[in-house]
N, C-alpha and C positions, 0 to 999 in steps of 0.2 A: 504494500500500500504506500502510495506517495505521501509525503508530508503535506499537511493541509493547514490553511489558515482561514477561519470563517467566523462570521458573527452569527450567534444563535439567539433566537428569541425564546425566553423561558416564560411560559404562561403560568403564573402562580395561582393555579386553581386547585380545588380539592381533587386529589387523584385516588383517594380511597385505598390507601395501602393498609392491609390488615395489621392490626397492632398485636404483636406477639408479647408474651410475658416479659416484663422488664423494659419494654420500649418506652421512650419518652418523646412526645411530639411537642414539647415546649419550645419557645423561640427565644433567642437572644435578641430582643427587639431594640435594645439601646445600650449604649456605652455610657456609664456614669462618670462622675468626676474622677480625675486622675486616670482615666482610661479603663476603669473597671467595667467589664461587661456584666450586665445584669439580666437575670432570667426572670421573666414574668411568671405569674401563676399559671399553671396548666389549665387549659379549658376542660370543660366537662365532657366534650365530645371529641376525643382524639382522632376519630376517623375523619372528621371534617376539618381537621387542622389544615391551614393553608401552607403548603410545603412543596418543594421540588426535590424529588428523590435523586440520589446519585445513579440509580438504575436508569433514569431517563438519560443522563449523560452517557452512561455506558452504551445504551442503545443507539446513541447518535450515529456512531460509525460502524456498528455491527449489524444494524438493520437497514441502514441507508448507505450502502457501500458507494453508490454512485455519487453521493454528496461528498464523499471523502476521497474520491479517486484523483482529484487534481486540485492544485492550489488555486484559489480565486485570485482575481486581480488585486493589486495592492490597495486599491481604493476601498476594499471591504474592511480593512483594518481601521480601528479608531484613528482619526487624524493625529492625535498626540503620539501614539505609538509608532505610526508610520513615519512621522517626522523624526522621532528619536532614533529609529533604525537607520534612516537616511543619513542623519548627522553622524552616526557612529560608523557608517559604511558597512553595516551588517544586513543580512537578509532574514526573512521570516524562518528560514530553515534552521537558524541557530536557536530558535525558541521552542519551548514546550510550555503551553499556557492553557489553563482552564480557569475561567472566572464566571460565576453565576450567582444570582441572588437566592437566598433561602427565604426571604420575605419580599413582598412587593412584586412588581411586574416590570421587568427591564430586559434589554438585550444583553445576553452573556457573550462570552468570547472563548473560542477554542482555536488554538494554533498547535498543530502536531500533537493532539492530546494523548495519543497512544505511543508516541515515540519514547523509548526508554532512554533516559539521560542521566548524567551525573548530577546528583542533587546537592552536593556539598553538605553543609550542616543541617539543611532542612530534613535530612534523613533522621535526625534526632527526634523529630515528631513521631516517626514510626516506632522507634525503640521506647520512647517515653509512654506513648499510648498503650502499646502492648504490655509494658511493664506495669502501668497503673492497673490494667485489667487482670493480668496473670499473677504478678507478685502481690498486688494489693496496695492500697494507699498507705497502709500502716506497716508494711513489711520493713524490717530493720535488720541491717547487717550486725554481726557481733564478732568480738575477739575474745578468746579465752586463754587463760593461763592454766595449765594442767600438770599433773604429775602421775606417775604410774601407781603411786600409793599415797595415802595421806601422810603429811609430814609428821615426823616423830621428834619430839624434843627440839623443835625449831629447825630441823634438818630435812631437806629433800634429798634422799639418798641417790636417786637416779636423776635423769635430766629434767629440766623445766621445759615444758612444751608450750610454745607460743603458736596458737592455732588461728589462722585467718579465716574469717567468715564473711568476706566482702563488706567489711565495715568501712564506709566512706569517710567516717569522722575520726579515725584513729590517727591523731597527730601526736607530737612529742608529749604534750601535756596529758593526753589520755593514756599514753603508755606509762608515764610516771604515775598516774592514778592507779593503773592496774598493779604495778609493782608495789605501790603504797598499800593497796589492799592486802597484798601478801605479807608485807612487813607487819601490818596491824594484827595479823593472825598469829604473830610470833615467829614466823619463818625468818631465819637469819642466814642460813647456809644452804647453798645448792651445790651438790657434789658431782653431778653428772653432766654439767655443761648445759648448753641451750640447743634445743631442736626447734627449727622454724618450720611449721606445717602450712604449706600453701596448696594442699592437695584437693581443695574444693573444686578447682578447675583442672581440666585435662587437656594438654599438659599443664603442670603447675607453673611453669615459667615460659609464657609466650614471648617474652622479650629476648630470651636467649637465642641467638642466631638469626633474629629477625632483620630483614633488610631495612635500613633507615628510610622513613617516608620522604625525607628531604635532607638538606645539608645542615640541619639544626637539631640533631637528636637530643641535645642537652636541655632543651626548653620544655616547659610544663605541657604544652599542647601535644607533644610527641610521646609522652609517657605511655607505655603499654602496661596496664595494671595486672597484678596478680591478686590472689585471694587475701593476702595480708594488707597490701595497700597502705603501708605505714608511712604517714606524712606524705602521701602521694608519691613516694619514692624520691622525694626532693630534699635538698638541704639548702638553707639560706646562706648566701655568701655576700658579705658586706664589703664592697670595694670603695676605698677612699683615696683621693690623690691630692697632692699639693703641687708646687712648682718643681719639686725634686723627684718624686716617684709615686708609686702606688702601693698601698698596703691592703691586706684582706684578712678578714676573720669570718668564722662561721658561727651560726646560731642553730643548735647548741654548739659550743666549743668542744671539740673532741681531742683527747690527749694523744691519740695514736694517728693523728692526721697532720701532715706537714704541708704547708701552703707556701708556694714559691712564686713571687711576682718579679723576680730579677730580670726576666726577659721581656717584660712589658715596657713599651715605650709610651711617652706622653705626646699628645697632639693638642692643637688649638681649637678643636671642634667644641661646639656647645655641649653641655652635659646631656641635653636631650638627644644628641646624636651619638651617644656612646656605642650604640649597636653597629654603626657604620664601619667601625674598624675592629669589631669583635672577632676573635678566632677561638675555635673550640680548644679548651685546655687539654693538656696531656695528663694522664694518670698512670701510676705505677705502684706496685707493692713490693716491699722487701722486709723480711723478718716480722711480718704481722703489721707493719706500719703502711699506711697509704700516703701517697704523695701526689699533690695536684700542682702542675706547673702551668701558670697562666702565660698566655702568649698575646700577640697582637698589640694594639694601641688602646689608650684610654685617655679621655680628655683631662686636662689640668683642672685642679680645684673642683673636683666632681665627686659625688657620692651616689652610689647605686646599690640597692639590695636586690640580688638576683636569686630566684628560686630555680635551682639547676639539678638535673640528674647526671652527675659525673661519676659517682662512686658505685661500685657493685652493691646492689641492694642487700645481698646477704651479709657482706662485710659491714655495711652501714647499720643494719638491724642489730647484729651481734655487738658491735661497738657501742651503740647507744644503750642497749639493754644492760650490758655489763657496767657501763659508766654510771647509769642512773641507779642501778642496784647497789653499787658501791657507795654512791653519794647518800643513799638511804640507810647506810650502815650495814649492808649485807655483804656476804662473801660468795663468790661463785668460782668453781674450779671444774676442769674437764673441758672437752672439745666442743666446738660449735658445728652444727650440721643442719642440712635440710632433710626433711623426711616426714613420715606420717606419725600420727598420734595413736597409741594403742586404744582399741575400743573400750578397754576396761579402765582407762585413765579417769581420774577424778578431777573435776573442775575446782580450781582454787580461787579464781577471780574472773570477772567478766566485764567487758565494756560493750554497751549497746549504742549503735548509731541512731541517727534521727529517722523518723518514719519516711518512707520513700516519697510521699507527696511533698515533703520539705526538701529532700535531696534533689528532686526533679527540677526545682526552681534553678539550682545551680547549673544543671545540665543544659537547660534551655535559655535562661536569661543570660548567662555568661558564655554559653556555647562551649561547655567544658567537655573536651574530647575524652580524657581519661575516665571521668566520672560516667560518661555515657557508655564507654566500652566496658567498664566494670558492671554496669547495669545489664548490658547485653549478655555478658558472661553469666550473670546471676540467672537470667532467663534460661540459658543453656544448662547450667548446673542443676536447676530445679527440675528439669525435664529430661535430662540425659539418660539414655540406656546405659547399662554397665559397659564400660570401656569406650563409650562414644566420645569423640572429641567435643569439647564444650562449645566451640564455635559452630560446629556442624549442628549440634542440638539447638542452639539459639536460632540459627537460620530456619530450621524445621519448625520451631515454635512460631516464628513470625509468619511463615508461609501458611501454616495451618490456621493461625488466627485470622488472617485475611480471608482465606477460603471460607472459613466458618461464618464470616460476615458477608459473604457473597461478593467479595472483591477479587477480581481476576489477578493472578500472580504471574502471568506470562511476561517475560522480560525483566522481572524483578530480580535483582542480585543483591544479596546481603553479604557484607564482609565482616566488619566489626561493629556496625550499628551506629557509628558516630558521623559518618560522612567524610571522615578523614581517610579517604581511600581512593585509589585509581580505578577500582573495579565496581563499586556499588552503583546500581542503576535502579531507577523507578520512573514511571511515566507520570505526566501531570494528571492524567485521569485517575490513576491509582492513588496518588496523593490526595486528590480532591475527594475521592470516594472515602478514603480513610478519615479525612477531616470532617466530612458530613456525618459519618458514623460516630465520630467522637462528639460532635456537637449535640447529638441526640442520645448520648450515653450517660449512665450515672456518674462517670468520672469527668464529665465536661467541665465542671467548676475547677477541678484540680488541674486539668490540662490548660485551661485558659489562664489560670493563675501563674503558670510557668512561662508563658510566652512573652517576649519583649513587647512593650507598648511603644508605638511609634512616637518618636520625639520625647519620650519620657524616661525609659530605663533600659537596662540590658544592652544588647548589641545594637539596639535602635535608639539609644539615648540621644544621639546627636543627629539622627537621620529624620527627615520630614519635619524638622522644627519649623514653626511659623508657616506651615502649609495646612490646607484643609484636612490632611491626613493625621496631623498631630492629635494624639489621644483617641483616635477613632479606629485604630487598627492594632491587632495583636498578630505579629508575624514572626516566624522563625527565619533568620538569615542563613545564607550559605555562600561561602567564598572559597574557591581554590584557584590555582594558577590558570585554570581554563573554565571556571564556573562562577557565575553569580546567580543567586536565586532568592526568592522570598515565597513563603507559603503560610497561610493562616486565614484570618478573618478580618474583614474590613467593613465598616459601617459607612454607607454613602450619605450624602447630604439630605436624602429623603428618609433617613433613619431606617433603611433596609440593610440587613446584614448579608454580606457576600462571602462565599468561599473563593479564595484566590490562590492559585499556584502558578508561579512564573519562574521558569528555569532557562538560563541562557548558557550554552556550551560553545566556547570558541577560544582559540589560543590567546586572544586579546580581551577576554571577558572582563577581568578586573579593571582594565584600563578604559574600555569602551562600553561595556555592557550595563553598568549600573544605572545610567540615565534611562536606558530602555526599560529595565525592570521597574524603576521608579515611575516611569510614565504610565505603566499598566496600573499600578496601585493608585496613582492620582486620577486616572480615568475612572476607575471603579468608584473612588470616593466622591466624584463630581455628581451633580444632580442628574438624574435619569428620568 
């Protein structure tokens, strides 16, 4: 089928869809102050609710193939979108767009609706929605400290097991609190060393041997999580410079870590441009000590705190556990290892993460890749068959969920669930169908609460400011080197709520494509 661009008129009339148990045909008729979408009271006659089903959209090109066989002339595109494409020097073939009103009566828009495209971080909508439904809004990750047998006389004779349970909130303070619980029980000495259990996921360490996504594997967005996810596998490095040189310290300060800035040169860039001359530091180990050698250049009279993954996470975990335990007055002897926890082990202390509905805000508002990947792996771990790779199980869960909702999965490709991928694909029609399903689902308030509000917060905090879109749209952003995208809900000036999915794939997408995507959102928000 050739790619198509066409304007569709959606008649918002009662179409009599049977209401199954658990369905909700309430409408998000207005967006309140601060961009908060508000759901009105459901009517007493759900069958007569005025709605447009995504099944209508699906039928568009499956029952009317002739209408989708060839692209219409450019004049059928909304003039602002046509003008934006012309100015960017791009054609409609770069786009995948579906936009239609859930309330009111207006002409919608479909451009290549069934074309599978790279979605960038708009793929986080898929992972978040499936997780809200399958994990549950109150699902919480956990971290446990365990021993093979209860302590006797303040002594753990065997190893201390640190078992990861996909706890997204396990930071350094939380780890200190876990160890503090142990000390308050009278435990002083651990004689079997430390065993770190990451085996909730299969394999336990997806980061080992993984090809870097880009040339900056040290930064937070590139972290590949495991089931422990201690401090997001990051360590804080505070770099300070004067006219003579650069110094660095870490937080927490680690006694077995050596930091070397002797090779760093100073430059006259502004402090805000520190990254322009940044070079990946070198790491090495010798005799149990870790050494980080900083390279490149750094601006004079500048201070920056960087969250980086430079150190092997097993070394970092063991170093911090041992140091904190000793600072709490305890003693630990024996080797450190990665492995499993015996089924008969007893739990000595536990840390619980926040409910998933709260965690999801970070996934979506900040577009947090590692947090989304962790959630995707949780979906897989919850449903994996014995021996099944966790990523494969997660992909199966998502595909099964979509099919159960009547959403076709042809062309859908799931990789890690975050959109930080060269292989993930979804069509605009599939994303729109998913968004409509979410809009009518029991988890709609939770999903809407996670989405950036145009011109107000999250990744849209500075976008659409002082335009008719500000405060009237909840949209997930997506950007890669060849992708710009937006997907979510927009309220037009007639107070009708639209589903909008707009993806643009092109080698110059970030440089030229954003005004095109924005023109679609602004067209939707205009009076109809």
